[in-house]
VOVEX-430570 format. One record per residue (C-alpha): chain; x, y negated, z. Coordinates in pm, 1 decimal. Layout:
# residues N
chaine->A	c1->X	c2->Y	c3->Z
...
# end
This chain:
# residues 313
chaine->A	c1->2856.7	c2->2805.3	c3->-241.3
chaine->A	c1->3146.8	c2->2562.6	c3->-179.2
chaine->A	c1->3276.8	c2->2581.1	c3->172.7
chaine->A	c1->3245.0	c2->2293.8	c3->416.7
chaine->A	c1->3561.2	c2->2155.4	c3->570.1
chaine->A	c1->3653.0	c2->1829.2	c3->734.7
chaine->A	c1->4022.5	c2->1805.8	c3->642.7
chaine->A	c1->4293.9	c2->1977.0	c3->445.4
chaine->A	c1->4452.9	c2->2279.1	c3->608.9
chaine->A	c1->4754.4	c2->2188.2	c3->820.2
chaine->A	c1->4985.8	c2->2416.2	c3->620.5
chaine->A	c1->4892.1	c2->2260.2	c3->285.2
chaine->A	c1->5158.3	c2->2026.3	c3->139.9
chaine->A	c1->5073.7	c2->1658.4	c3->150.9
chaine->A	c1->5068.0	c2->1501.9	c3->-193.3
chaine->A	c1->5133.1	c2->1130.8	c3->-214.7
chaine->A	c1->4859.4	c2->944.7	c3->-400.3
chaine->A	c1->4914.3	c2->615.3	c3->-580.2
chaine->A	c1->4654.6	c2->353.0	c3->-484.7
chaine->A	c1->4610.7	c2->27.9	c3->-674.4
chaine->A	c1->4522.1	c2->-304.0	c3->-524.4
chaine->A	c1->4180.9	c2->-456.1	c3->-587.7
chaine->A	c1->4162.0	c2->-545.4	c3->-956.1
chaine->A	c1->3907.9	c2->-724.7	c3->-1174.0
chaine->A	c1->3753.1	c2->-631.1	c3->-1507.3
chaine->A	c1->3530.7	c2->-848.4	c3->-1729.7
chaine->A	c1->3265.2	c2->-599.8	c3->-1844.3
chaine->A	c1->3015.6	c2->-823.8	c3->-2021.7
chaine->A	c1->2954.1	c2->-1197.5	c3->-2063.6
chaine->A	c1->2920.7	c2->-1341.8	c3->-1715.5
chaine->A	c1->2986.1	c2->-1013.9	c3->-1529.0
chaine->A	c1->3318.3	c2->-919.7	c3->-1370.3
chaine->A	c1->3364.2	c2->-607.7	c3->-1158.6
chaine->A	c1->3612.8	c2->-556.2	c3->-879.2
chaine->A	c1->3764.3	c2->-207.2	c3->-888.0
chaine->A	c1->4040.0	c2->9.7	c3->-743.2
chaine->A	c1->4208.0	c2->330.4	c3->-856.6
chaine->A	c1->4355.2	c2->634.6	c3->-681.1
chaine->A	c1->4591.5	c2->884.4	c3->-842.5
chaine->A	c1->4767.8	c2->934.3	c3->-1173.6
chaine->A	c1->4622.4	c2->741.0	c3->-1472.1
chaine->A	c1->4697.9	c2->1046.3	c3->-1688.5
chaine->A	c1->4480.6	c2->1271.2	c3->-1469.1
chaine->A	c1->4115.3	c2->1359.3	c3->-1529.7
chaine->A	c1->3921.7	c2->1026.1	c3->-1503.7
chaine->A	c1->3647.4	c2->1015.0	c3->-1241.5
chaine->A	c1->3418.8	c2->712.3	c3->-1210.8
chaine->A	c1->3252.3	c2->678.8	c3->-868.5
chaine->A	c1->2930.0	c2->476.6	c3->-859.5
chaine->A	c1->2801.7	c2->353.4	c3->-524.9
chaine->A	c1->2443.1	c2->302.7	c3->-417.3
chaine->A	c1->2213.2	c2->16.3	c3->-326.9
chaine->A	c1->2390.7	c2->-276.2	c3->-161.4
chaine->A	c1->2704.7	c2->-71.4	c3->-111.8
chaine->A	c1->3051.3	c2->-195.2	c3->-208.2
chaine->A	c1->3314.4	c2->39.9	c3->-344.6
chaine->A	c1->3465.2	c2->78.5	c3->3.6
chaine->A	c1->3162.0	c2->290.9	c3->98.6
chaine->A	c1->3344.5	c2->556.6	c3->-101.8
chaine->A	c1->3582.5	c2->637.8	c3->186.3
chaine->A	c1->3954.5	c2->605.2	c3->120.2
chaine->A	c1->4005.1	c2->959.3	c3->250.9
chaine->A	c1->3752.0	c2->1106.4	c3->9.5
chaine->A	c1->3902.1	c2->915.7	c3->-284.0
chaine->A	c1->4246.7	c2->1041.9	c3->-185.5
chaine->A	c1->4121.0	c2->1399.6	c3->-162.0
chaine->A	c1->3963.3	c2->1370.2	c3->-507.2
chaine->A	c1->4290.7	c2->1235.9	c3->-647.5
chaine->A	c1->4474.7	c2->1532.4	c3->-496.0
chaine->A	c1->4222.8	c2->1756.6	c3->-671.7
chaine->A	c1->4348.5	c2->1627.2	c3->-1006.6
chaine->A	c1->4139.2	c2->1317.0	c3->-1071.0
chaine->A	c1->4224.1	c2->961.2	c3->-1161.6
chaine->A	c1->3965.6	c2->808.5	c3->-930.0
chaine->A	c1->3801.9	c2->476.7	c3->-1014.4
chaine->A	c1->3571.5	c2->313.2	c3->-761.7
chaine->A	c1->3413.4	c2->-27.9	c3->-808.6
chaine->A	c1->3179.0	c2->-287.4	c3->-664.9
chaine->A	c1->2852.0	c2->-291.1	c3->-856.8
chaine->A	c1->2730.2	c2->-631.5	c3->-965.7
chaine->A	c1->2590.4	c2->-820.4	c3->-664.7
chaine->A	c1->2814.2	c2->-635.5	c3->-416.6
chaine->A	c1->3156.5	c2->-688.9	c3->-265.6
chaine->A	c1->3380.6	c2->-900.8	c3->-485.2
chaine->A	c1->3199.0	c2->-845.3	c3->-812.8
chaine->A	c1->2988.8	c2->-1110.2	c3->-984.2
chaine->A	c1->2673.8	c2->-1235.7	c3->-814.6
chaine->A	c1->2383.3	c2->-1243.9	c3->-1059.2
chaine->A	c1->2125.9	c2->-1519.6	c3->-1077.4
chaine->A	c1->1758.1	c2->-1434.9	c3->-1036.4
chaine->A	c1->1531.9	c2->-1491.4	c3->-740.4
chaine->A	c1->1370.9	c2->-1188.8	c3->-576.7
chaine->A	c1->1149.6	c2->-1227.7	c3->-271.1
chaine->A	c1->1053.8	c2->-974.6	c3->-6.6
chaine->A	c1->685.3	c2->-988.9	c3->-112.0
chaine->A	c1->798.7	c2->-894.6	c3->-463.8
chaine->A	c1->978.1	c2->-591.2	c3->-318.4
chaine->A	c1->667.0	c2->-485.4	c3->-128.6
chaine->A	c1->454.9	c2->-518.3	c3->-443.2
chaine->A	c1->703.9	c2->-307.3	c3->-640.6
chaine->A	c1->716.9	c2->-51.2	c3->-358.2
chaine->A	c1->339.7	c2->-17.9	c3->-393.6
chaine->A	c1->381.3	c2->53.8	c3->-764.3
chaine->A	c1->275.8	c2->-281.9	c3->-901.4
chaine->A	c1->457.8	c2->-431.3	c3->-1200.3
chaine->A	c1->716.6	c2->-689.9	c3->-1100.1
chaine->A	c1->979.2	c2->-856.5	c3->-1317.8
chaine->A	c1->1339.0	c2->-771.4	c3->-1228.4
chaine->A	c1->1648.4	c2->-984.8	c3->-1303.5
chaine->A	c1->1819.2	c2->-671.7	c3->-1440.5
chaine->A	c1->1763.2	c2->-299.6	c3->-1477.3
chaine->A	c1->1954.6	c2->14.5	c3->-1392.6
chaine->A	c1->2036.9	c2->35.9	c3->-1764.2
chaine->A	c1->2227.7	c2->-292.7	c3->-1730.0
chaine->A	c1->2423.6	c2->-152.3	c3->-1437.2
chaine->A	c1->2502.7	c2->157.8	c3->-1642.4
chaine->A	c1->2639.7	c2->-71.6	c3->-1914.5
chaine->A	c1->2863.8	c2->-227.5	c3->-1647.5
chaine->A	c1->3014.0	c2->116.3	c3->-1584.0
chaine->A	c1->3092.5	c2->163.2	c3->-1951.2
chaine->A	c1->3239.1	c2->-186.5	c3->-1961.6
chaine->A	c1->3480.7	c2->-85.7	c3->-1686.0
chaine->A	c1->3580.8	c2->229.0	c3->-1876.0
chaine->A	c1->3639.4	c2->13.2	c3->-2185.0
chaine->A	c1->3858.9	c2->-220.4	c3->-1980.8
chaine->A	c1->4065.7	c2->78.3	c3->-1867.5
chaine->A	c1->4091.7	c2->215.4	c3->-2220.4
chaine->A	c1->3894.5	c2->529.5	c3->-2135.3
chaine->A	c1->3672.4	c2->675.9	c3->-2405.0
chaine->A	c1->3499.6	c2->901.6	c3->-2150.1
chaine->A	c1->3506.0	c2->1004.0	c3->-1785.7
chaine->A	c1->3351.8	c2->1234.0	c3->-1531.5
chaine->A	c1->3085.4	c2->1033.2	c3->-1347.8
chaine->A	c1->2963.6	c2->1083.4	c3->-991.0
chaine->A	c1->2707.4	c2->860.5	c3->-822.7
chaine->A	c1->2530.6	c2->847.6	c3->-489.0
chaine->A	c1->2173.5	c2->726.3	c3->-434.0
chaine->A	c1->2120.5	c2->430.1	c3->-669.9
chaine->A	c1->2465.0	c2->515.5	c3->-804.1
chaine->A	c1->2330.9	c2->857.5	c3->-899.1
chaine->A	c1->2053.3	c2->685.4	c3->-1091.0
chaine->A	c1->2309.7	c2->467.4	c3->-1268.9
chaine->A	c1->2521.3	c2->774.6	c3->-1347.9
chaine->A	c1->2214.0	c2->942.5	c3->-1497.5
chaine->A	c1->2144.7	c2->633.9	c3->-1707.4
chaine->A	c1->2505.0	c2->640.3	c3->-1830.3
chaine->A	c1->2468.8	c2->1002.7	c3->-1941.7
chaine->A	c1->2140.4	c2->924.5	c3->-2117.3
chaine->A	c1->2275.0	c2->615.8	c3->-2295.5
chaine->A	c1->2606.7	c2->765.4	c3->-2411.0
chaine->A	c1->2631.8	c2->1138.2	c3->-2340.3
chaine->A	c1->2950.0	c2->1157.1	c3->-2547.1
chaine->A	c1->3123.1	c2->933.6	c3->-2290.8
chaine->A	c1->3020.0	c2->1131.8	c3->-1981.2
chaine->A	c1->3229.3	c2->1447.2	c3->-1948.7
chaine->A	c1->3041.6	c2->1574.0	c3->-1644.9
chaine->A	c1->2774.5	c2->1438.6	c3->-1411.8
chaine->A	c1->2734.4	c2->1482.6	c3->-1036.5
chaine->A	c1->2426.2	c2->1321.4	c3->-881.6
chaine->A	c1->2433.2	c2->1296.6	c3->-502.0
chaine->A	c1->2129.5	c2->1212.5	c3->-281.3
chaine->A	c1->1949.0	c2->1062.7	c3->-580.5
chaine->A	c1->1636.1	c2->1118.3	c3->-788.3
chaine->A	c1->1492.3	c2->1096.6	c3->-1139.7
chaine->A	c1->1281.5	c2->784.6	c3->-1091.5
chaine->A	c1->948.7	c2->968.6	c3->-1082.4
chaine->A	c1->749.4	c2->819.5	c3->-796.9
chaine->A	c1->608.9	c2->1154.3	c3->-683.3
chaine->A	c1->956.2	c2->1286.3	c3->-591.0
chaine->A	c1->1248.2	c2->1146.1	c3->-394.9
chaine->A	c1->1024.2	c2->917.5	c3->-194.6
chaine->A	c1->1151.4	c2->708.4	c3->91.1
chaine->A	c1->1034.1	c2->740.9	c3->448.6
chaine->A	c1->815.7	c2->426.6	c3->477.8
chaine->A	c1->957.1	c2->357.4	c3->822.7
chaine->A	c1->1286.9	c2->262.8	c3->659.7
chaine->A	c1->1153.7	c2->-21.9	c3->442.6
chaine->A	c1->1119.1	c2->-277.9	c3->726.8
chaine->A	c1->1481.5	c2->-216.6	c3->826.4
chaine->A	c1->1593.8	c2->-259.9	c3->466.0
chaine->A	c1->1403.7	c2->-586.0	c3->428.7
chaine->A	c1->1510.1	c2->-725.7	c3->765.4
chaine->A	c1->1766.0	c2->-1007.5	c3->756.8
chaine->A	c1->2108.7	c2->-868.2	c3->842.2
chaine->A	c1->2256.6	c2->-1196.8	c3->957.4
chaine->A	c1->2571.4	c2->-1359.2	c3->824.6
chaine->A	c1->2777.9	c2->-1336.0	c3->1142.4
chaine->A	c1->2999.0	c2->-1031.0	c3->1190.6
chaine->A	c1->2837.7	c2->-896.1	c3->1507.7
chaine->A	c1->2488.6	c2->-943.4	c3->1364.5
chaine->A	c1->2583.0	c2->-747.4	c3->1055.4
chaine->A	c1->2758.4	c2->-471.7	c3->1252.0
chaine->A	c1->2450.8	c2->-428.4	c3->1471.9
chaine->A	c1->2216.5	c2->-413.2	c3->1171.5
chaine->A	c1->2443.8	c2->-162.3	c3->996.0
chaine->A	c1->2448.8	c2->55.9	c3->1306.4
chaine->A	c1->2069.6	c2->48.8	c3->1323.7
chaine->A	c1->2039.7	c2->153.7	c3->958.8
chaine->A	c1->2300.6	c2->424.0	c3->1006.5
chaine->A	c1->2098.3	c2->569.3	c3->1291.7
chaine->A	c1->1793.0	c2->580.7	c3->1065.0
chaine->A	c1->1946.7	c2->744.2	c3->759.9
chaine->A	c1->2274.6	c2->906.7	c3->869.1
chaine->A	c1->2346.9	c2->1279.8	c3->876.1
chaine->A	c1->2219.2	c2->1434.9	c3->1201.0
chaine->A	c1->2440.8	c2->1738.2	c3->1147.7
chaine->A	c1->2750.0	c2->1526.1	c3->1089.3
chaine->A	c1->2724.6	c2->1224.8	c3->1322.1
chaine->A	c1->2963.4	c2->942.0	c3->1243.1
chaine->A	c1->3190.7	c2->814.7	c3->1522.1
chaine->A	c1->3096.3	c2->464.9	c3->1632.1
chaine->A	c1->3443.0	c2->329.2	c3->1560.0
chaine->A	c1->3432.3	c2->454.7	c3->1198.8
chaine->A	c1->3090.1	c2->299.4	c3->1138.9
chaine->A	c1->3210.1	c2->-30.0	c3->1284.2
chaine->A	c1->3528.7	c2->-30.1	c3->1074.2
chaine->A	c1->3327.4	c2->20.9	c3->755.7
chaine->A	c1->3086.0	c2->-258.2	c3->850.9
chaine->A	c1->3374.3	c2->-493.4	c3->923.7
chaine->A	c1->3533.5	c2->-426.6	c3->584.2
chaine->A	c1->3196.5	c2->-473.4	c3->412.9
chaine->A	c1->3142.5	c2->-805.5	c3->591.2
chaine->A	c1->3492.9	c2->-927.9	c3->512.5
chaine->A	c1->3464.0	c2->-846.8	c3->141.8
chaine->A	c1->3140.2	c2->-1041.3	c3->104.7
chaine->A	c1->2768.1	c2->-998.0	c3->163.9
chaine->A	c1->2476.6	c2->-1089.0	c3->-61.4
chaine->A	c1->2129.1	c2->-1049.2	c3->82.5
chaine->A	c1->1977.9	c2->-1169.3	c3->-244.3
chaine->A	c1->2190.8	c2->-914.6	c3->-430.3
chaine->A	c1->2050.8	c2->-631.9	c3->-217.9
chaine->A	c1->1699.7	c2->-744.8	c3->-311.3
chaine->A	c1->1792.2	c2->-748.7	c3->-679.4
chaine->A	c1->1927.1	c2->-394.7	c3->-643.1
chaine->A	c1->1606.9	c2->-285.1	c3->-471.0
chaine->A	c1->1389.5	c2->-429.1	c3->-746.9
chaine->A	c1->1600.8	c2->-258.1	c3->-1013.0
chaine->A	c1->1545.7	c2->74.1	c3->-835.1
chaine->A	c1->1175.4	c2->19.1	c3->-776.2
chaine->A	c1->1114.1	c2->-78.2	c3->-1140.0
chaine->A	c1->1295.2	c2->221.6	c3->-1291.2
chaine->A	c1->1126.2	c2->464.1	c3->-1526.6
chaine->A	c1->1113.9	c2->841.1	c3->-1491.5
chaine->A	c1->1434.2	c2->971.5	c3->-1648.4
chaine->A	c1->1337.9	c2->1341.4	c3->-1636.6
chaine->A	c1->1227.1	c2->1370.0	c3->-2003.2
chaine->A	c1->1553.1	c2->1213.2	c3->-2122.9
chaine->A	c1->1765.0	c2->1412.5	c3->-1877.0
chaine->A	c1->1620.4	c2->1732.8	c3->-2023.5
chaine->A	c1->1773.2	c2->1639.8	c3->-2358.6
chaine->A	c1->2127.1	c2->1634.3	c3->-2219.0
chaine->A	c1->2373.3	c2->1918.7	c3->-2253.9
chaine->A	c1->2666.3	c2->1852.3	c3->-2023.2
chaine->A	c1->2813.2	c2->2004.9	c3->-1705.5
chaine->A	c1->2610.9	c2->1875.0	c3->-1412.9
chaine->A	c1->2561.9	c2->1930.2	c3->-1041.9
chaine->A	c1->2323.8	c2->1787.9	c3->-784.6
chaine->A	c1->2396.9	c2->1753.4	c3->-412.3
chaine->A	c1->2128.0	c2->1653.1	c3->-164.5
chaine->A	c1->2089.2	c2->1650.6	c3->212.1
chaine->A	c1->1798.0	c2->1838.4	c3->358.9
chaine->A	c1->1771.1	c2->1564.7	c3->624.9
chaine->A	c1->1773.2	c2->1268.5	c3->386.3
chaine->A	c1->1513.4	c2->1009.1	c3->490.1
chaine->A	c1->1609.8	c2->751.2	c3->226.2
chaine->A	c1->1558.7	c2->981.0	c3->-75.2
chaine->A	c1->1350.5	c2->1291.8	c3->-3.1
chaine->A	c1->1519.4	c2->1620.6	c3->-110.2
chaine->A	c1->1246.3	c2->1663.9	c3->-372.4
chaine->A	c1->1437.4	c2->1401.3	c3->-570.7
chaine->A	c1->1744.5	c2->1621.0	c3->-581.8
chaine->A	c1->1543.1	c2->1926.6	c3->-676.9
chaine->A	c1->1371.8	c2->1734.5	c3->-958.1
chaine->A	c1->1706.0	c2->1607.0	c3->-1086.1
chaine->A	c1->1852.2	c2->1958.3	c3->-1095.5
chaine->A	c1->1542.4	c2->2090.6	c3->-1271.5
chaine->A	c1->1569.3	c2->1819.2	c3->-1536.2
chaine->A	c1->1941.7	c2->1866.6	c3->-1604.4
chaine->A	c1->1994.3	c2->2180.4	c3->-1810.4
chaine->A	c1->2215.3	c2->2431.5	c3->-1627.5
chaine->A	c1->2279.2	c2->2201.1	c3->-1332.1
chaine->A	c1->2401.8	c2->2353.5	c3->-1007.9
chaine->A	c1->2198.6	c2->2245.8	c3->-703.7
chaine->A	c1->2346.5	c2->2231.6	c3->-353.4
chaine->A	c1->2107.5	c2->2145.8	c3->-68.7
chaine->A	c1->2292.7	c2->2082.5	c3->257.7
chaine->A	c1->2123.2	c2->2120.2	c3->598.2
chaine->A	c1->2215.3	c2->1842.5	c3->840.8
chaine->A	c1->2315.8	c2->1599.2	c3->565.9
chaine->A	c1->2132.3	c2->1268.8	c3->553.1
chaine->A	c1->2196.0	c2->967.1	c3->333.5
chaine->A	c1->2567.9	c2->911.3	c3->379.6
chaine->A	c1->2906.3	c2->1067.2	c3->302.5
chaine->A	c1->3018.9	c2->1226.3	c3->631.3
chaine->A	c1->3380.3	c2->1328.6	c3->673.6
chaine->A	c1->3281.5	c2->1686.9	c3->742.2
chaine->A	c1->3149.2	c2->1723.6	c3->386.2
chaine->A	c1->3432.7	c2->1563.8	c3->189.4
chaine->A	c1->3574.5	c2->1904.6	c3->103.9
chaine->A	c1->3237.5	c2->2021.0	c3->-26.2
chaine->A	c1->3192.0	c2->1711.3	c3->-241.6
chaine->A	c1->3544.4	c2->1747.6	c3->-381.0
chaine->A	c1->3496.7	c2->2113.2	c3->-470.6
chaine->A	c1->3162.3	c2->2053.8	c3->-643.0
chaine->A	c1->3293.5	c2->1755.0	c3->-841.3
chaine->A	c1->3608.8	c2->1946.6	c3->-940.2
chaine->A	c1->3420.4	c2->2261.0	c3->-1039.0
chaine->A	c1->3171.0	c2->2059.0	c3->-1245.6
chaine->A	c1->3447.3	c2->1869.9	c3->-1426.0
chaine->A	c1->3627.1	c2->2196.9	c3->-1498.8
chaine->A	c1->3320.0	c2->2320.3	c3->-1684.0
chaine->A	c1->3375.6	c2->2038.1	c3->-1934.5
chaine->A	c1->3719.1	c2->2170.0	c3->-2036.5
# end
């Protein structure tokens, strides 16, 4: 099992990592993604896909740097409807979300398959025929959809705190839904307070995040742009997904699944089901991990992603 560590050993040499500014890529008619890269463009490409409502900055700079030092050309990006990427048209109401949560058919402005196509559009923009793909939560679902749609373009797959889409696994603690649907407020302090409340609900009890780090992330998120309607569109895309397990079973690629045993947003059964569906996937269940990317687990994530990518060589 990969070891857990919070930082590189003090006697290890520090490797400088090139970091781009925030760039923009047209990925389809009417959709432009904001992205950023870490590391050498000639290194092993790694596409990082963030989850519901999360901009690319929720992939911590330190984790991206550590992945680049592990030999990756790291690409993180704002999904459509987050950060500085394109806002999509399409009205979604909170009652529609509740109906979808209850399993009733509801039309969605776009699907996870469309978001997977965005990821390929970004790779096309960068001139990359294929990449290793890692996603968290909804990003894990998108990564799975990418592998299903074009397995020849996904060198390896790591699905973190995600699920297959089957409603009987990976369920959400129903106490979280009201907090997700609650208005976050447009003012900075309102948003910071709401983010702190959500973090307390879903964060890792074994790896508590310092208040100042949580606030810094919320401030960056607020500054880069919020879209309450975009979050609802993300939610409806997730709630209207199909079970991917039958299609995942057809894949033959290096894969790993990481899930927190204390995840209240996506029950660990979702991770188990994902690993069972992906042929030969390694499964790592982590006690004390919730639904976030705590600093104390960056080393573990890096080692799993590196080891999985190495299996593709």
